[in-house]
N, CA, C and O atoms as a GROMACS GRO file, in nm:
protein
  596
    1UNK      N    1   9.965  12.980   9.402
    1UNK     CA    2   9.866  12.948   9.303
    1UNK      C    3   9.907  13.006   9.169
    1UNK      O    4   9.924  13.127   9.158
    2UNK      N    5   9.922  12.924   9.069
    2UNK     CA    6   9.951  12.980   8.938
    2UNK      C    7   9.833  13.063   8.890
    2UNK      O    8   9.717  13.033   8.919
    3UNK      N    9   9.865  13.165   8.818
    3UNK     CA   10   9.757  13.250   8.769
    3UNK      C   11   9.731  13.218   8.623
    3UNK      O   12   9.818  13.171   8.550
    4UNK      N   13   9.609  13.245   8.582
    4UNK     CA   14   9.574  13.237   8.442
    4UNK      C   15   9.465  13.338   8.417
    4UNK      O   16   9.408  13.394   8.511
    5UNK      N   17   9.435  13.362   8.293
    5UNK     CA   18   9.345  13.471   8.259
    5UNK      C   19   9.201  13.446   8.299
    5UNK      O   20   9.131  13.540   8.338
    6UNK      N   21   9.155  13.323   8.291
    6UNK     CA   22   9.014  13.297   8.317
    6UNK      C   23   8.987  13.246   8.458
    6UNK      O   24   8.871  13.221   8.492
    7UNK      N   25   9.089  13.230   8.540
    7UNK     CA   26   9.067  13.191   8.679
    7UNK      C   27   9.041  13.043   8.700
    7UNK      O   28   9.004  13.002   8.811
    8UNK      N   29   9.058  12.959   8.595
    8UNK     CA   30   9.028  12.816   8.610
    8UNK      C   31   9.115  12.749   8.716
    8UNK      O   32   9.065  12.668   8.794
    9UNK      N   33   9.243  12.782   8.720
    9UNK     CA   34   9.331  12.720   8.819
    9UNK      C   35   9.288  12.760   8.959
    9UNK      O   36   9.281  12.676   9.048
   10UNK      N   37   9.261  12.888   8.978
   10UNK     CA   38   9.214  12.935   9.109
   10UNK      C   39   9.084  12.864   9.146
   10UNK      O   40   9.067  12.817   9.258
   11UNK      N   41   8.995  12.857   9.051
   11UNK     CA   42   8.865  12.794   9.073
   11UNK      C   43   8.881  12.650   9.119
   11UNK      O   44   8.814  12.606   9.212
   12UNK      N   45   8.969  12.576   9.054
   12UNK     CA   46   8.993  12.437   9.091
   12UNK      C   47   9.048  12.425   9.232
   12UNK      O   48   9.004  12.339   9.309
   13UNK      N   49   9.143  12.509   9.266
   13UNK     CA   50   9.203  12.505   9.399
   13UNK      C   51   9.098  12.537   9.506
   13UNK      O   52   9.088  12.468   9.607
   14UNK      N   53   9.020  12.642   9.482
   14UNK     CA   54   8.916  12.679   9.579
   14UNK      C   55   8.813  12.567   9.594
   14UNK      O   56   8.769  12.537   9.705
   15UNK      N   57   8.776  12.505   9.484
   15UNK     CA   58   8.676  12.398   9.489
   15UNK      C   59   8.730  12.277   9.566
   15UNK      O   60   8.658  12.217   9.646
   16UNK      N   61   8.854  12.242   9.541
   16UNK     CA   62   8.915  12.130   9.614
   16UNK      C   63   8.920  12.161   9.763
   16UNK      O   64   8.888  12.075   9.846
   17UNK      N   65   8.959  12.282   9.798
   17UNK     CA   66   8.962  12.322   9.939
   17UNK      C   67   8.823  12.320  10.002
   17UNK      O   68   8.807  12.282  10.118
   18UNK      N   69   8.722  12.362   9.925
   18UNK     CA   70   8.584  12.361   9.976
   18UNK      C   71   8.538  12.217  10.002
   18UNK      O   72   8.477  12.189  10.105
   19UNK      N   73   8.568  12.128   9.909
   19UNK     CA   74   8.529  11.987   9.926
   19UNK      C   75   8.600  11.927  10.047
   19UNK      O   76   8.538  11.855  10.126
   20UNK      N   77   8.729  11.955  10.063
   20UNK     CA   78   8.802  11.906  10.180
   20UNK      C   79   8.744  11.961  10.310
   20UNK      O   80   8.735  11.890  10.409
   21UNK      N   81   8.704  12.087  10.308
   21UNK     CA   82   8.643  12.148  10.426
   21UNK      C   83   8.511  12.080  10.459
   21UNK      O   84   8.481  12.055  10.575
   22UNK      N   85   8.434  12.051  10.357
   22UNK     CA   86   8.306  11.980  10.378
   22UNK      C   87   8.332  11.843  10.439
   22UNK      O   88   8.263  11.802  10.533
   23UNK      N   89   8.430  11.772  10.387
   23UNK     CA   90   8.461  11.638  10.439
   23UNK      C   91   8.506  11.644  10.585
   23UNK      O   92   8.465  11.561  10.666
   24UNK      N   93   8.591  11.740  10.617
   24UNK     CA   94   8.634  11.755  10.757
   24UNK      C   95   8.514  11.790  10.845
   24UNK      O   96   8.502  11.738  10.956
   25UNK      N   97   8.426  11.877  10.796
   25UNK     CA   98   8.306  11.914  10.873
   25UNK      C   99   8.214  11.795  10.896
   25UNK      O  100   8.162  11.778  11.006
   26UNK      N  101   8.194  11.714  10.794
   26UNK     CA  102   8.111  11.595  10.810
   26UNK      C  103   8.174  11.498  10.910
   26UNK      O  104   8.105  11.440  10.994
   27UNK      N  105   8.303  11.482  10.900
   27UNK     CA  106   8.375  11.395  10.992
   27UNK      C  107   8.359  11.445  11.136
   27UNK      O  108   8.334  11.367  11.228
   28UNK      N  109   8.375  11.576  11.154
   28UNK     CA  110   8.361  11.636  11.287
   28UNK      C  111   8.221  11.615  11.344
   28UNK      O  112   8.205  11.586  11.462
   29UNK      N  113   8.120  11.630  11.258
   29UNK     CA  114   7.981  11.618  11.303
   29UNK      C  115   7.934  11.474  11.323
   29UNK      O  116   7.854  11.447  11.412
   30UNK      N  117   7.984  11.383  11.241
   30UNK     CA  118   7.928  11.248  11.239
   30UNK      C  119   8.010  11.143  11.314
   30UNK      O  120   7.958  11.037  11.347
   31UNK      N  121   8.137  11.171  11.339
   31UNK     CA  122   8.222  11.074  11.406
   31UNK      C  123   8.254  11.125  11.547
   31UNK      O  124   8.320  11.227  11.561
   32UNK      N  125   8.209  11.054  11.650
   32UNK     CA  126   8.236  11.100  11.787
   32UNK      C  127   8.383  11.076  11.824
   32UNK      O  128   8.424  10.963  11.850
   33UNK      N  129   8.460  11.182  11.827
   33UNK     CA  130   8.604  11.172  11.852
   33UNK      C  131   8.644  11.218  11.992
   33UNK      O  132   8.760  11.210  12.029
   34UNK      N  133   8.547  11.266  12.068
   34UNK     CA  134   8.578  11.310  12.204
   34UNK      C  135   8.651  11.443  12.210
   34UNK      O  136   8.727  11.468  12.304
   35UNK      N  137   8.629  11.528  12.111
   35UNK     CA  138   8.690  11.660  12.114
   35UNK      C  139   8.633  11.742  12.229
   35UNK      O  140   8.524  11.712  12.278
   36UNK      N  141   8.705  11.846  12.271
   36UNK     CA  142   8.652  11.936  12.373
   36UNK      C  143   8.521  12.001  12.326
   36UNK      O  144   8.496  12.013  12.207
   37UNK      N  145   8.439  12.042  12.424
   37UNK     CA  146   8.307  12.096  12.397
   37UNK      C  147   8.310  12.210  12.294
   37UNK      O  148   8.229  12.210  12.201
   38UNK      N  149   8.400  12.306  12.308
   38UNK     CA  150   8.401  12.420  12.216
   38UNK      C  151   8.430  12.380  12.072
   38UNK      O  152   8.374  12.438  11.979
   39UNK      N  153   8.514  12.280  12.053
   39UNK     CA  154   8.542  12.234  11.917
   39UNK      C  155   8.419  12.165  11.859
   39UNK      O  156   8.385  12.186  11.743
   40UNK      N  157   8.354  12.083  11.939
   40UNK     CA  158   8.234  12.015  11.892
   40UNK      C  159   8.124  12.117  11.866
   40UNK      O  160   8.053  12.108  11.765
   41UNK      N  161   8.109  12.214  11.955
   41UNK     CA  162   8.001  12.312  11.946
   41UNK      C  163   8.019  12.409  11.829
   41UNK      O  164   7.924  12.437  11.756
   42UNK      N  165   8.140  12.461  11.812
   42UNK     CA  166   8.162  12.566  11.712
   42UNK      C  167   8.249  12.524  11.594
   42UNK      O  168   8.263  12.599  11.498
   43UNK      N  169   8.309  12.406  11.600
   43UNK     CA  170   8.394  12.360  11.490
   43UNK      C  171   8.319  12.350  11.358
   43UNK      O  172   8.369  12.390  11.253
   44UNK      N  173   8.197  12.298  11.365
   44UNK     CA  174   8.115  12.289  11.244
   44UNK      C  175   8.081  12.426  11.189
   44UNK      O  176   8.079  12.446  11.067
   45UNK      N  177   8.055  12.522  11.277
   45UNK     CA  178   8.023  12.659  11.233
   45UNK      C  179   8.143  12.724  11.167
   45UNK      O  180   8.130  12.793  11.066
   46UNK      N  181   8.260  12.702  11.225
   46UNK     CA  182   8.384  12.757  11.168
   46UNK      C  183   8.408  12.696  11.030
   46UNK      O  184   8.440  12.768  10.935
   47UNK      N  185   8.393  12.565  11.018
   47UNK     CA  186   8.416  12.500  10.890
   47UNK      C  187   8.309  12.538  10.788
   47UNK      O  188   8.339  12.554  10.670
   48UNK      N  189   8.185  12.553  10.832
   48UNK     CA  190   8.076  12.593  10.742
   48UNK      C  191   8.105  12.732  10.685
   48UNK      O  192   8.087  12.754  10.565
   49UNK      N  193   8.148  12.825  10.769
   49UNK     CA  194   8.178  12.960  10.723
   49UNK      C  195   8.299  12.960  10.629
   49UNK      O  196   8.301  13.034  10.530
   50UNK      N  197   8.398  12.879  10.661
   50UNK     CA  198   8.514  12.866  10.572
   50UNK      C  199   8.471  12.814  10.436
   50UNK      O  200   8.516  12.863  10.332
   51UNK      N  201   8.381  12.715  10.437
   51UNK     CA  202   8.330  12.660  10.312
   51UNK      C  203   8.255  12.766  10.232
   51UNK      O  204   8.268  12.773  10.110
   52UNK      N  205   8.176  12.850  10.300
   52UNK     CA  206   8.105  12.958  10.229
   52UNK      C  207   8.204  13.047  10.155
   52UNK      O  208   8.186  13.077  10.036
   53UNK      N  209   8.309  13.090  10.225
   53UNK     CA  210   8.410  13.175  10.162
   53UNK      C  211   8.469  13.104  10.039
   53UNK      O  212   8.481  13.163   9.932
   54UNK      N  213   8.506  12.977  10.057
   54UNK     CA  214   8.570  12.903   9.947
   54UNK      C  215   8.475  12.883   9.829
   54UNK      O  216   8.518  12.885   9.714
   55UNK      N  217   8.346  12.864   9.856
   55UNK     CA  218   8.250  12.850   9.746
   55UNK      C  219   8.232  12.983   9.672
   55UNK      O  220   8.224  12.984   9.549
   56UNK      N  221   8.227  13.094   9.746
   56UNK     CA  222   8.222  13.224   9.678
   56UNK      C  223   8.348  13.245   9.595
   56UNK      O  224   8.342  13.297   9.484
   57UNK      N  225   8.465  13.204   9.648
   57UNK     CA  226   8.591  13.218   9.574
   57UNK      C  227   8.593  13.127   9.451
   57UNK      O  228   8.653  13.162   9.350
   58UNK      N  229   8.528  13.011   9.460
   58UNK     CA  230   8.518  12.922   9.345
   58UNK      C  231   8.436  12.986   9.234
   58UNK      O  232   8.470  12.976   9.116
   59UNK      N  233   8.328  13.050   9.273
   59UNK     CA  234   8.238  13.113   9.176
   59UNK      C  235   8.298  13.240   9.118
   59UNK      O  236   8.284  13.268   8.998
   60UNK      N  237   8.366  13.318   9.203
   60UNK     CA  238   8.423  13.447   9.162
   60UNK      C  239   8.571  13.455   9.201
   60UNK      O  240   8.605  13.531   9.292
   61UNK      N  241   8.659  13.378   9.138
   61UNK     CA  242   8.799  13.373   9.182
   61UNK      C  243   8.877  13.503   9.166
   61UNK      O  244   8.981  13.521   9.230
   62UNK      N  245   8.829  13.593   9.083
   62UNK     CA  246   8.901  13.718   9.062
   62UNK      C  247   8.861  13.828   9.162
   62UNK      O  248   8.923  13.935   9.165
   63UNK      N  249   8.760  13.802   9.241
   63UNK     CA  250   8.720  13.900   9.344
   63UNK      C  251   8.829  13.907   9.451
   63UNK      O  252   8.902  13.811   9.473
   64UNK      N  253   8.838  14.022   9.516
   64UNK     CA  254   8.937  14.037   9.623
   64UNK      C  255   8.894  13.957   9.745
   64UNK      O  256   8.774  13.934   9.764
   65UNK      N  257   8.989  13.915   9.828
   65UNK     CA  258   8.951  13.845   9.950
   65UNK      C  259   8.856  13.927  10.038
   65UNK      O  260   8.768  13.871  10.104
   66UNK      N  261   8.871  14.058  10.040
   66UNK     CA  262   8.780  14.141  10.118
   66UNK      C  263   8.637  14.130  10.065
   66UNK      O  264   8.543  14.114  10.143
   67UNK      N  265   8.620  14.137   9.935
   67UNK     CA  266   8.487  14.123   9.875
   67UNK      C  267   8.429  13.986   9.904
   67UNK      O  268   8.311  13.974   9.940
   68UNK      N  269   8.511  13.881   9.888
   68UNK     CA  270   8.464  13.746   9.917
   68UNK      C  271   8.424  13.732  10.064
   68UNK      O  272   8.324  13.668  10.096
   69UNK      N  273   8.503  13.793  10.152
   69UNK     CA  274   8.472  13.786  10.295
   69UNK      C  275   8.341  13.857  10.327
   69UNK      O  276   8.262  13.808  10.409
   70UNK      N  277   8.317  13.969  10.264
   70UNK     CA  278   8.192  14.042  10.286
   70UNK      C  279   8.074  13.960  10.238
   70UNK      O  280   7.973  13.947  10.308
   71UNK      N  281   8.085  13.903  10.118
   71UNK     CA  282   7.976  13.821  10.064
   71UNK      C  283   7.948  13.700  10.154
   71UNK      O  284   7.833  13.671  10.186
   72UNK      N  285   8.053  13.630  10.195
   72UNK     CA  286   8.036  13.513  10.280
   72UNK      C  287   7.978  13.552  10.416
   72UNK      O  288   7.895  13.480  10.471
   73UNK      N  289   8.022  13.664  10.471
   73UNK     CA  290   7.972  13.710  10.601
   73UNK      C  291   7.824  13.746  10.595
   73UNK      O  292   7.748  13.717  10.687
   74UNK      N  293   7.784  13.810  10.486
   74UNK     CA  294   7.643  13.845  10.470
   74UNK      C  295   7.557  13.720  10.461
   74UNK      O  296   7.454  13.709  10.528
   75UNK      N  297   7.599  13.624  10.378
   75UNK     CA  298   7.521  13.501  10.365
   75UNK      C  299   7.517  13.424  10.497
   75UNK      O  300   7.412  13.372  10.536
   76UNK      N  301   7.629  13.416  10.566
   76UNK     CA  302   7.632  13.346  10.695
   76UNK      C  303   7.536  13.412  10.794
   76UNK      O  304   7.465  13.343  10.867
   77UNK      N  305   7.535  13.545  10.798
   77UNK     CA  306   7.445  13.617  10.889
   77UNK      C  307   7.299  13.593  10.851
   77UNK      O  308   7.214  13.574  10.938
   78UNK      N  309   7.270  13.594  10.722
   78UNK     CA  310   7.132  13.570  10.678
   78UNK      C  311   7.084  13.430  10.714
   78UNK      O  312   6.971  13.411  10.758
   79UNK      N  313   7.172  13.332  10.696
   79UNK     CA  314   7.134  13.195  10.732
   79UNK      C  315   7.113  13.184  10.882
   79UNK      O  316   7.018  13.121  10.928
   80UNK      N  317   7.201  13.246  10.959
   80UNK     CA  318   7.184  13.243  11.105
   80UNK      C  319   7.054  13.311  11.146
   80UNK      O  320   6.981  13.260  11.231
   81UNK      N  321   7.026  13.426  11.088
   81UNK     CA  322   6.902  13.498  11.121
   81UNK      C  323   6.779  13.419  11.076
   81UNK      O  324   6.672  13.432  11.136
   82UNK      N  325   6.793  13.338  10.970
   82UNK     CA  326   6.679  13.259  10.924
   82UNK      C  327   6.634  13.157  11.029
   82UNK      O  328   6.522  13.108  11.024
   83UNK      N  329   6.722  13.126  11.122
   83UNK     CA  330   6.686  13.033  11.228
   83UNK      C  331   6.582  13.091  11.324
   83UNK      O  332   6.521  13.018  11.402
   84UNK      N  333   6.564  13.221  11.316
   84UNK     CA  334   6.461  13.284  11.399
   84UNK      C  335   6.322  13.266  11.340
   84UNK      O  336   6.222  13.285  11.409
   85UNK      N  337   6.316  13.229  11.212
   85UNK     CA  338   6.188  13.208  11.146
   85UNK      C  339   6.150  13.061  11.156
   85UNK      O  340   6.232  12.972  11.132
   86UNK      N  341   6.026  13.036  11.193
   86UNK     CA  342   5.980  12.898  11.208
   86UNK      C  343   5.852  12.876  11.129
   86UNK      O  344   5.758  12.956  11.135
   87UNK      N  345   5.850  12.767  11.056
   87UNK     CA  346   5.730  12.719  10.989
   87UNK      C  347   5.738  12.567  10.997
   87UNK      O  348   5.847  12.511  11.011
   88UNK      N  349   5.627  12.499  10.989
   88UNK     CA  350   5.630  12.353  11.002
   88UNK      C  351   5.724  12.285  10.901
   88UNK      O  352   5.800  12.195  10.937
   89UNK      N  353   5.718  12.327  10.776
   89UNK     CA  354   5.802  12.266  10.674
   89UNK      C  355   5.950  12.294  10.697
   89UNK      O  356   6.033  12.204  10.685
   90UNK      N  357   5.982  12.418  10.729
   90UNK     CA  358   6.122  12.456  10.753
   90UNK      C  359   6.176  12.386  10.878
   90UNK      O  360   6.289  12.338  10.879
   91UNK      N  361   6.095  12.381  10.982
   91UNK     CA  362   6.138  12.313  11.104
   91UNK      C  363   6.157  12.164  11.080
   91UNK      O  364   6.248  12.103  11.137
   92UNK      N  365   6.071  12.104  10.998
   92UNK     CA  366   6.087  11.962  10.964
   92UNK      C  367   6.217  11.940  10.887
   92UNK      O  368   6.287  11.842  10.911
   93UNK      N  369   6.248  12.030  10.794
   93UNK     CA  370   6.373  12.020  10.719
   93UNK      C  371   6.494  12.035  10.811
   93UNK      O  372   6.592  11.962  10.796
   94UNK      N  373   6.487  12.127  10.905
   94UNK     CA  374   6.598  12.147  10.999
   94UNK      C  375   6.625  12.023  11.084
   94UNK      O  376   6.736  12.006  11.133
   95UNK      N  377   6.525  11.937  11.101
   95UNK     CA  378   6.544  11.815  11.179
   95UNK      C  379   6.613  11.704  11.101
   95UNK      O  380   6.656  11.604  11.158
   96UNK      N  381   6.624  11.722  10.968
   96UNK     CA  382   6.696  11.622  10.887
   96UNK      C  383   6.846  11.653  10.894
   96UNK      O  384   6.887  11.762  10.934
   97UNK      N  385   6.928  11.555  10.855
   97UNK     CA  386   7.072  11.576  10.854
   97UNK      C  387   7.109  11.689  10.758
   97UNK      O  388   7.191  11.775  10.791
   98UNK      N  389   7.050  11.688  10.639
   98UNK     CA  390   7.079  11.794  10.541
   98UNK      C  391   7.039  11.930  10.595
   98UNK      O  392   7.114  12.027  10.580
   99UNK      N  393   6.923  11.939  10.656
   99UNK     CA  394   6.878  12.066  10.713
   99UNK      C  395   6.967  12.114  10.824
   99UNK      O  396   6.998  12.233  10.832
  100UNK      N  397   7.009  12.023  10.911
  100UNK     CA  398   7.097  12.061  11.021
  100UNK      C  399   7.232  12.109  10.969
  100UNK      O  400   7.289  12.206  11.021
  101UNK      N  401   7.285  12.042  10.866
  101UNK     CA  402   7.415  12.080  10.813
  101UNK      C  403   7.409  12.211  10.733
  101UNK      O  404   7.500  12.293  10.742
  102UNK      N  405   7.302  12.230  10.657
  102UNK     CA  406   7.292  12.349  10.572
  102UNK      C  407   7.241  12.472  10.648
  102UNK      O  408   7.295  12.582  10.630
  103UNK      N  409   7.139  12.454  10.730
  103UNK     CA  410   7.075  12.569  10.796
  103UNK      C  411   7.099  12.575  10.946
  103UNK      O  412   7.084  12.681  11.006
  104UNK      N  413   7.134  12.463  11.005
  104UNK     CA  414   7.146  12.460  11.150
  104UNK      C  415   7.008  12.452  11.213
  104UNK      O  416   6.906  12.461  11.145
  105UNK      N  417   7.009  12.433  11.344
  105UNK     CA  418   6.881  12.415  11.411
  105UNK      C  419   6.844  12.529  11.504
  105UNK      O  420   6.728  12.569  11.510
  106UNK      N  421   6.941  12.581  11.577
  106UNK     CA  422   6.912  12.676  11.683
  106UNK      C  423   6.989  12.806  11.661
  106UNK      O  424   7.108  12.804  11.628
  107UNK      N  425   6.922  12.918  11.678
  107UNK     CA  426   6.987  13.048  11.667
  107UNK      C  427   7.070  13.074  11.793
  107UNK      O  428   7.024  13.052  11.905
  108UNK      N  429   7.190  13.120  11.773
  108UNK     CA  430   7.272  13.170  11.882
  108UNK      C  431   7.363  13.281  11.829
  108UNK      O  432   7.428  13.264  11.726
  109UNK      N  433   7.367  13.394  11.898
  109UNK     CA  434   7.453  13.504  11.852
  109UNK      C  435   7.602  13.467  11.848
  109UNK      O  436   7.678  13.529  11.774
  110UNK      N  437   7.643  13.367  11.925
  110UNK     CA  438   7.783  13.325  11.925
  110UNK      C  439   7.826  13.271  11.789
  110UNK      O  440   7.945  13.273  11.756
  111UNK      N  441   7.730  13.223  11.711
  111UNK     CA  442   7.765  13.174  11.578
  111UNK      C  443   7.819  13.286  11.491
  111UNK      O  444   7.906  13.263  11.407
  112UNK      N  445   7.768  13.408  11.508
  112UNK     CA  446   7.819  13.521  11.429
  112UNK      C  447   7.969  13.536  11.450
  112UNK      O  448   8.045  13.555  11.354
  113UNK      N  449   8.011  13.529  11.575
  113UNK     CA  450   8.153  13.542  11.606
  113UNK      C  451   8.233  13.429  11.541
  113UNK      O  452   8.338  13.453  11.482
  114UNK      N  453   8.184  13.306  11.552
  114UNK     CA  454   8.253  13.192  11.491
  114UNK      C  455   8.260  13.208  11.339
  114UNK      O  456   8.366  13.185  11.279
  115UNK      N  457   8.149  13.247  11.276
  115UNK     CA  458   8.147  13.265  11.130
  115UNK      C  459   8.245  13.373  11.086
  115UNK      O  460   8.329  13.351  10.999
  116UNK      N  461   8.233  13.489  11.148
  116UNK     CA  462   8.312  13.603  11.103
  116UNK      C  463   8.460  13.585  11.131
  116UNK      O  464   8.544  13.630  11.053
  117UNK      N  465   8.495  13.520  11.242
  117UNK     CA  466   8.636  13.492  11.269
  117UNK      C  467   8.691  13.395  11.164
  117UNK      O  468   8.800  13.416  11.111
  118UNK      N  469   8.616  13.290  11.135
  118UNK     CA  470   8.661  13.192  11.036
  118UNK      C  471   8.675  13.255  10.898
  118UNK      O  472   8.772  13.229  10.827
  119UNK      N  473   8.579  13.337  10.861
  119UNK     CA  474   8.584  13.403  10.730
  119UNK      C  475   8.702  13.500  10.723
  119UNK      O  476   8.771  13.506  10.622
  120UNK      N  477   8.725  13.574  10.829
  120UNK     CA  478   8.837  13.669  10.832
  120UNK      C  479   8.971  13.596  10.820
  120UNK      O  480   9.058  13.637  10.743
  121UNK      N  481   8.986  13.487  10.894
  121UNK     CA  482   9.111  13.410  10.888
  121UNK      C  483   9.129  13.349  10.749
  121UNK      O  484   9.240  13.350  10.694
  122UNK      N  485   9.022  13.298  10.692
  122UNK     CA  486   9.030  13.240  10.557
  122UNK      C  487   9.068  13.346  10.455
  122UNK      O  488   9.148  13.319  10.366
  123UNK      N  489   9.012  13.465  10.467
  123UNK     CA  490   9.045  13.574  10.374
  123UNK      C  491   9.191  13.617  10.388
  123UNK      O  492   9.257  13.647  10.289
  124UNK      N  493   9.240  13.621  10.511
  124UNK     CA  494   9.381  13.658  10.534
  124UNK      C  495   9.473  13.553  10.473
  124UNK      O  496   9.572  13.588  10.408
  125UNK      N  497   9.443  13.426  10.494
  125UNK     CA  498   9.524  13.318  10.435
  125UNK      C  499   9.516  13.324  10.282
  125UNK      O  500   9.618  13.306  10.215
  126UNK      N  501   9.398  13.350  10.229
  126UNK     CA  502   9.381  13.363  10.084
  126UNK      C  503   9.466  13.477  10.030
  126UNK      O  504   9.536  13.461   9.930
  127UNK      N  505   9.460  13.592  10.096
  127UNK     CA  506   9.539  13.708  10.051
  127UNK      C  507   9.688  13.676  10.056
  127UNK      O  508   9.762  13.711   9.963
  128UNK      N  509   9.733  13.611  10.162
  128UNK     CA  510   9.875  13.574  10.173
  128UNK      C  511   9.914  13.478  10.061
  128UNK      O  512  10.022  13.491  10.002
  129UNK      N  513   9.828  13.380  10.031
  129UNK     CA  514   9.856  13.284   9.922
  129UNK      C  515   9.862  13.356   9.788
  129UNK      O  516   9.947  13.326   9.705
  130UNK      N  517   9.771  13.450   9.767
  130UNK     CA  518   9.772  13.526   9.641
  130UNK      C  519   9.900  13.608   9.626
  130UNK      O  520   9.960  13.611   9.519
  131UNK      N  521   9.941  13.674   9.734
  131UNK     CA  522  10.063  13.755   9.729
  131UNK      C  523  10.186  13.668   9.706
  131UNK      O  524  10.275  13.704   9.629
  132UNK      N  525  10.190  13.553   9.770
  132UNK     CA  526  10.301  13.460   9.752
  132UNK      C  527  10.305  13.410   9.608
  132UNK      O  528  10.412  13.404   9.546
  133UNK      N  529  10.190  13.373   9.554
  133UNK     CA  530  10.183  13.327   9.415
  133UNK      C  531  10.224  13.437   9.318
  133UNK      O  532  10.294  13.412   9.220
  134UNK      N  533  10.178  13.558   9.345
  134UNK     CA  534  10.213  13.671   9.259
  134UNK      C  535  10.364  13.695   9.260
  134UNK      O  536  10.424  13.719   9.155
  135UNK      N  537  10.423  13.689   9.379
  135UNK     CA  538  10.568  13.710   9.390
  135UNK      C  539  10.644  13.599   9.317
  135UNK      O  540  10.742  13.626   9.249
  136UNK      N  541  10.599  13.475   9.332
  136UNK     CA  542  10.664  13.362   9.265
  136UNK      C  543  10.652  13.377   9.113
  136UNK      O  544  10.748  13.352   9.040
  137UNK      N  545  10.535  13.416   9.067
  137UNK     CA  546  10.515  13.435   8.922
  137UNK      C  547  10.603  13.548   8.870
  137UNK      O  548  10.656  13.541   8.760
  138UNK      N  549  10.618  13.651   8.950
  138UNK     CA  550  10.701  13.764   8.911
  138UNK      C  551  10.847  13.721   8.900
  138UNK      O  552  10.916  13.758   8.805
  139UNK      N  553  10.895  13.642   8.998
  139UNK     CA  554  11.033  13.592   8.993
  139UNK      C  555  11.053  13.502   8.871
  139UNK      O  556  11.157  13.509   8.805
  140UNK      N  557  10.954  13.418   8.842
  140UNK     CA  558  10.964  13.331   8.724
  140UNK      C  559  10.971  13.414   8.597
  140UNK      O  560  11.050  13.384   8.507
  141UNK      N  561  10.889  13.516   8.588
  141UNK     CA  562  10.888  13.602   8.469
  141UNK      C  563  11.021  13.674   8.452
  141UNK      O  564  11.073  13.683   8.341
  142UNK      N  565  11.075  13.724   8.561
  142UNK     CA  566  11.204  13.793   8.553
  142UNK      C  567  11.314  13.696   8.512
  142UNK      O  568  11.402  13.731   8.433
  143UNK      N  569  11.308  13.573   8.564
  143UNK     CA  570  11.408  13.472   8.528
  143UNK      C  571  11.401  13.435   8.382
  143UNK      O  572  11.504  13.416   8.317
  144UNK      N  573  11.282  13.425   8.329
  144UNK     CA  574  11.264  13.391   8.187
  144UNK      C  575  11.314  13.504   8.098
  144UNK      O  576  11.379  13.479   7.996
  145UNK      N  577  11.283  13.629   8.137
  145UNK     CA  578  11.324  13.742   8.053
  145UNK      C  579  11.475  13.759   8.055
  145UNK      O  580  11.532  13.802   7.954
  146UNK      N  581  11.543  13.727   8.167
  146UNK     CA  582  11.689  13.737   8.171
  146UNK      C  583  11.752  13.631   8.082
  146UNK      O  584  11.853  13.657   8.018
  147UNK      N  585  11.694  13.512   8.077
  147UNK     CA  586  11.750  13.406   7.995
  147UNK      C  587  11.736  13.438   7.847
  147UNK      O  588  11.820  13.397   7.766
  148UNK      N  589  11.633  13.512   7.811
  148UNK     CA  590  11.611  13.545   7.669
  148UNK      C  591  11.711  13.648   7.620
  148UNK      O  592  11.740  13.653   7.501
  149UNK      N  593  11.764  13.729   7.709
  149UNK     CA  594  11.855  13.838   7.667
  149UNK      C  595  11.991  13.789   7.632
  149UNK      O  596  12.078  13.868   7.596
   0.00000   0.00000   0.00000
């Protein structure tokens, strides 16, 4: 990832990745492909948590992957815990497609594991991409400075 002072390039990359993640998640949820039970059951949760991380990274691209992972994990846990609260309006919203995709319908502790694993893996990949980009930028800078001499 090329770096810049205001994070616009990072922001664009994170946003594109978030949109792609959303599209894959919608495809997984809406198109019956005959995937194994665990992929169907937890694939959406994994992609949803990945999307949370990417959206936080879009909003705050200069934050460290650890900070982004903590923020995404907290929000994922809060949304999962919100499933324990029931009111007629909220339950009606959860029955809609938007409600099911955004909030989910049923609380299960296994979702915490799916969310946190996905967020951790996304943060590790993000950190590796940042280090690779930093090293590439450093090599480019050294190459430019040698040519000037």
